[in-house]
N, C-alpha and C positions, 0 to 999 in steps of 0.2 A: 254507189259502191254496193257490192253484194258479198255476203259470206257464203262460201261454197263448201262442199264436203272436203275438198282438199285443204281448206283453211282450218279445219277442226284442230289438228295437232298444234299449229302455230298459236291459235287462240288459247288452247289449253296451257301451253308453255307460258304465254304472257299473263294469263289469269293466275297461274300458280305463282309466278313471281310477285304479282300484286297481292297474293294471299298472305305474304309476310310469314311464311311457315305454317299457315293454317288454310282454311277454306276447303279442306277435303282432298282426298286423293283423286286426281283427275283422270286416270287411265280409263276406268270403266265408263265415266260420263263422256269422255271423248268418243268412245265407240257408240254410245247412245246418240250423241249429236251427229256424228258422221252418218249413221243410219237414217236419222230424221231428215238430214239434208239430201241424201241420195234418194229417199223415198218421196219427199215433197218438193224438192228443188231448192235453189238458193234463197236466202233471206235478204231482202233489201235493207240496207242500213241507212236510215234517214235522220234528218235533223228535226227537232220539234218545231223550228221556225218554218219548215216546209209544209206543216199541217195547218188546217183551219185552227185559229187560236182557241175555238170552243170545242174542238174535237177531244175525245177522251182517250187517254192512254193508261195502261195498267201495269205497274211493276210486278214482277213475279220472282219467285225464288223457291228454295226448299229449306225446311227447318227439320232438325232432328239428327239422328245418328247416321253418319255417312256409311259406317260399316254395315248397317242394316240396309241402306239404300243399295249398296253393292250386291247384297244378297237378294234384294227385291227391287231390281232396277225399274225406273219409270218407263211406262209405255207411251206416255203422252196424254192418256185419258185423265190422269190426275190433274195435270196442269190446265188442260182445257176445262175440266169441271170446276176448278177453283176460279178461273177467270169468268166463266159463265155464271157461276153462283154470285159473284160480286156484281156482275152486270145486272142480273135479275133483282138483286137487293136494292141497287141504286137506281134502277130504271135507265140504264145507259147502254150504249154499244161502243165497245173499244175499237178504235181504228188502227191501233198499233200496240204492240207489247213494249214495255219499258224495263230497263234494268233496275234492280234494287241494289246489287252488289257485283262488282266486276272482279273481285278477288276470289279465286278458287272456282269450285264447280258451279256456283250460281251464275257465273257469266255464261257457261256452256248451256245451262238449263234455260236461260232467258232466250238464247238463240234457238234452241230446240223448240221451245214453246211457240215462238213466232212461226217456225216451220210447221209445227203440228196444227196451228190455227190458220195458216195461210195469210199471216199478217206481216207487215214490216216491223222492224225493231228500231226504236229510237236509240241513237248513239249517245246514250247518257245513262247515268245511274245515280244512286243516292249515297254512295260510300267512296268510290274511287279506289277501293282496296277491299280487304276483308275485315269485317268486325263480327263479333259473336252475337250481338244483340240486335233485335228487330228495330229498336228505336235509335240505334247509333247511325243516323242518317242526316243529310243536310235538309231533308224534309222536316224532321223534328226540329232542327235549328230554325227553320223558316216558320215554325208554328203550325205546320200542316198536320191535320189529324192522322194518326197512324191507323186507327180503326175507321171503318169496318175492315176486317180481314176475313177472307174465305180460305178455309183449309180443306184439302181433299186427299184421301189416302188411296193406295192401290186397290183396295177392296171395294171402293165405290162410296165410302162414307164421306159426307160433306158436313162442314161445321162453319158457322158464322159467329164471329165475335163482333158485335155491332157497336159497342161503346166501351172504351177503356183508354186511359192515357198510356204513354209509351212504356213506362215501367210495369204497370199492371198488365198491359197486353203481353209483354214478354213473359211474365210469370204465368198467365193463363194459358198461353200457347204451349209453353214447355210442359205445363201440368197435364194437358190432354194428349200429349204425344204418345205415351205408352198405350193409351186406348186406341190410337190410330196406327198401331203397329210399329212405332219407333221413328217414323218420318212422315212428312206430309208436304204436298205442294201448297204454296201460299200465293195469294193475290191480295195486294193491299195498296194503300196510298193512291187509289185511283185519282187521277188529276186531269185537268184540261191541258192541252198542248202548251198554252201560254204560261201556265204555272210551271211546267217542266222547263220551258225556255228560260224562265226567270230564276229558278231555284235549283234545278238538277245540275250535276257535274257533267259538262258536255264532252263528247269525243272519247269517252272512256273505253268503249269497245274497240274502236279503231286503234286507240293507244295500246290496248292489251294485245291486239293482233300484231302491231308493229314491234312491240317489245318481244313477242314470241319469235318473230322472224329474225330480229337482231340477235336474240339469244341463241337461236339455231346456228346462225353464222359464226358466233363466237365459240360455240361448242365444237364446231368442226375445224375452226381455224383460230388458235389462241391469239393471233395477231389482231383479230377483230374485237378482242375484249375491250381494249381501250376505246375503240369507236363506239361500242355498245354503251359503255359507261358514259361517254360524252353525250350520246344521243338521248339516253334516259336521264341525264342530269344527275347521275348516281355517283356516290363516293364509295371507295373501298375503305372500310373501317379497319380491316386487318386481314392478315393471312397467317394461319397457324394451325396448331393441333389441339383438338378438344381434349382437355385433361380430365374433366369431370362433368357429369350431368347429375344434378341433385333434384330429386322430386320432393314436393312439399305437401302432398296429400290434397285433401279437398278444400282448397282455398281458391280465391279468384286468380291468384298468381300461383301456378302449379309447379314451377321449378326454375332452375337457373343453370346456365351452361358457362363453364370456365374454359377459355381458349388461351393458349400460350402463343404469343406472337413469334413467328419463325425468325424474324430479323434480330430481335434483341431480348427475347424471353419475358417481356412485359406480359401482364395478364389483362384480358378483356373478358368482362362478364356480361352475359345476356340474361335478362329476366324474361320469362315466357309464361303464357297461359295457352289458349288455343293458337295464338300467334306470338311471334317475337315482339316484345313490348319496349324494351329499354336496353341500350348498350352503354356500358361504362368501361372506359379504358383507364386502368389504374385509379378507379374511383371517379373519373371525370365523365360526365354525360356527353356522349358523342352522337347519339341518335335516340329518339324517343317517339313512341306512338303519338300522333297518327302518321309520322313518317313510316315508310315501309322498310323494314329490316329483313334482308334476305340472306340465307345461308346456303352456299353452294359448295359442292365438292370441288376442291382446288384444281384437280386434274381434269375432270370431265365437265365441270360446271352444271352438274345435275343438281336439282333442288334437294335440300335436306330439310324436311319438315320438323316441327317441334316434336312429333311422335317418333321420328327416325334418328334424330341427332344422338350420337353415342361417342363415348370416349375412344380416342385413337383416330378419329376421322381428321383428315387434313382438309381445311375449309377456307374459303374466301367469304368474308362477311361484307355485305353491301348495304348501303342506305339509299333509298330513292325518296325524293321529296313528296310530301303529301300535296294534294290539291290546295290551292290558295284559300279556298272557302273553309278549309279545316284549320286555318291559322288564327282564328279568333279566340278570345278568352272563353266564349260560350262553347265553342267546339272543343276546346281543351278540357272543359269540365265534363263534357259528354263522352269524349273519345280519347282524352289524354291519359297519362299514367295514373293519376289519382282516381279515374273512373274504374280502374282495375285494382284499386286498393294498394297501389305502390306509394310508399313514402319517398318523396323525391329529395335528392340532395339539394344543397343550395343551388338555385337556378343560375346564380352568378358564375358557377363553375362550368357552365356549358360553354363550348367554344371549340378552339382549335384542337385541344386534346391530342398532343403529339402529332400534329400535322394532318389530322383527319378532316378538318373543315367543320364548319358550324352546321347544325341541323337547319333545314330549310323547307320551303313550300314551293310548289310549282305554280307559276303564274299561268292563268288560263286565258285563252282567247275564244270568243264565241263567233 
């Protein structure tokens, strides 16, 4: 399978859906990806099992302010520089680019990096959706070191953080971003192909691409929406009107959204930070991170991000299952609601919640 320039828009749609309301505005990065694929040709999408088990692969992404990145879009030199810096430090040669995050723009940038470097892309990543922190990955859960990490900015500055645990690495990387102009390309968690095969989330880029295609069909033909929900194993948590968006200032949970169900006037509340984190229907938990909560305009099924949601919008609220690997107690501590500072209601209250169905995880096949 190859990802071509004509696939850029579909991949962006699927990655935005997996962004759970976050992950960055994709329009500008879609143009960057399309240009990279037209200039350098299609990117082969491969499986880690197809590589020599000892071959090295490097996950890539971007960290920092997406708004700054739109003003200073990547040229490709930053991502190539980050990968090469990590290769030099470790004394390795990467045979493929690897995904770090398939939710939001980092999915697009991983494909673009593979095009810029002339390498294939491993159809796998470390999150299966969007998360805000560098250490919120299955690689951390597997005990793999997050560092070293190489950062490179558009002006040519390169930086290596050679030793730090996940939480410390996150703090250090965010601290230096202002000096790097607000955003940087990153290369981290370099691993052998066998390690990726054992621990990464497989098939996530092809999944995002198929989700994007299904969403496009549903957008043009409302009759396709139920098929899309079935294909994605998604649940509709509710349809209604946004009554209020309340901001909470500088906390890990930045706000909440109250939606009135169109059918009977019940209220559904969404807690959000960079992404939608928690859905409560009349106080009953019906979806929770690491599940993927998506908000779509009810008529057009266009994405509504946490930054765009506003009172008066008529919306559909969906929940997509998280990858099965994120269904463990260890994953819940790293990626679940309490990791974002949310005090959870009694977990026994989780469940059908007015017929919405129970939160779940997606079983993976390798």
